[in-house]
N, C-alpha and C positions, 0 to 999 in steps of 0.2 A: 677121535674117530669113531665113526658108525659102529654099532655091534653089526657082526656078520649075519644077514638073514638067510635061513635055510632053505627057502623056496626059490629054486634057479629063474623062474619065470619074474618073482617079485624082484631079484638081484638085478636081472637085465632091465627092468621100467626103472627100478631106481639110479642105476648107471647112467641111463641115457637121459635122465632128469639133470642128473648133476653133471652130464656133458661127458662122460667117459665109458668109452665103449669097451664092453668086454672082450678078452682075445678071442679072434674069430668072428667079431661082429663088427663089419665095416660101419664106421658111422659116414651116413650119405645125408647129404643137404640138397635142397632144389629149389629154385627160383624160376619165376616165370618173366621175361622180358619182352618188351614191345614197344613198336615206335609205328607214328602214321608220317608218312613222309608226304611232302611236297616242294613245289619250288619257292616258296614265300619265307620259307625256313633258312633256306641256303645264303650264309655268310660270307662273301668274298668281295675282294674288290670290285669284279665285275658280276652283275647278276647274270643268273642264265638268259642263254638266247635262244630264239625260236616261239613257237608257239608253246608254252609251258604253262599255260594257264590253268589246264585241267589234269596237268601232271599230277600222278599222285601212287602212292605206294603203302605197304604195309610190311615191315619186319616183326617177325615172332619168334622166339626162341626158348630153350630150355638151359638154365645154368645148373648142372650137377656136381657135385663135389663128392670125392673119395678121399680117403686119408692122402691119398697119393696127388691128386690133381684136381683141377676146375675143367670142366668141358662145357662148351656153348654147342647145342644142337639147333640148328636156326631154320628159317624157309623165309626168302623174300618174294614179294609179288609186286609188279607196278603194271601201270597203264598209261597211255595217252602222253607218253614223252615225245619230245620234239623230235629226238634222235633215238629209235627203238633199240639199238645197240648198244648195251651197257657194257663197257669198257670194264670197271672196278666198282664193287661193292666194299667200304670199308668202314669200321666203325672207329672213330676218333675221340679224343678227350677233348670235352668244349661244354661248358654251360651254354644254356640258349643264348643266342646273340655272339657267340664267341666260336673263333675257329681254333683247333689243336692238332696235336701230334696223332698219327696213326696208332691205333693200340691193336687191332686186328684186321688184317685183310679176310674178308670174307670168299670174295672168287673175283675170277677176271675172266673176262668174257662169259657174264652173268646171264640168265635168261630169268623172265618171269615164273615163277613158281620152282625155283630152284633150292634145294637144300643143302646142308653139310653139316658137318661137326668137327670145332674147332679146339684146342687145348686154349687154355686162356690163364692167366695170371690171377691170384688172387687180388692184387692192386686192380685189374682190370674190372672186376665182380664189385669191389668196394665203390668204383668209380660210377659205374652203372648204376648201383643201389643209390647211390647220392645225386642221381640225377645229372653227372657231369659227363654222360657220354651222349654221343650221335652216330647214326648211321647215315652215309651219303653215297647217292650214286651216280659215277660219272661218266658220261657218255664222250664219245669223238666230239661233237659239237658244243658240249660244256664239260671242259676237262676240270675246271674248278668244281662241278658239281653240278647237276641237274635238278635234284630233289634232296631234300634231307629230312631227318625226323631226330626230334629227341628222344631217347631210349628212357624206358621206364623198366626198373627191376624191382621185383619183391616176392613175397611171396604169395 
């Protein structure tokens, strides 16, 4: 066992380096997440229909952890979709070229520039950090997804 340090400030620094938070000090971790979306990344049995060649979008987010939970503060933007009405924006489990189950529903009846905050699981955060998650925007004309982007998450 390490000897007790008398300086409170030093104790806090040593405790944080060791990954132990002293009573009253919440341990907070923050990660950046982002994705660039386009129609070429969509993986479905049927490719998006309509003029989607120039459709694109971005997803940016911050994953924050307190002792109790992870939260994702996010923002999506998009332009030049074949169908400008985005019915749903979801984060799915899946590596590039693969499709997987929904991890987080960001919004329904979304608009470009929309923001929000969602609680997410530690498993979802691990999946995002490992490159195993993507975001997809679903429109009425393209119910399997019109644009998609692989999420990168890290410090």
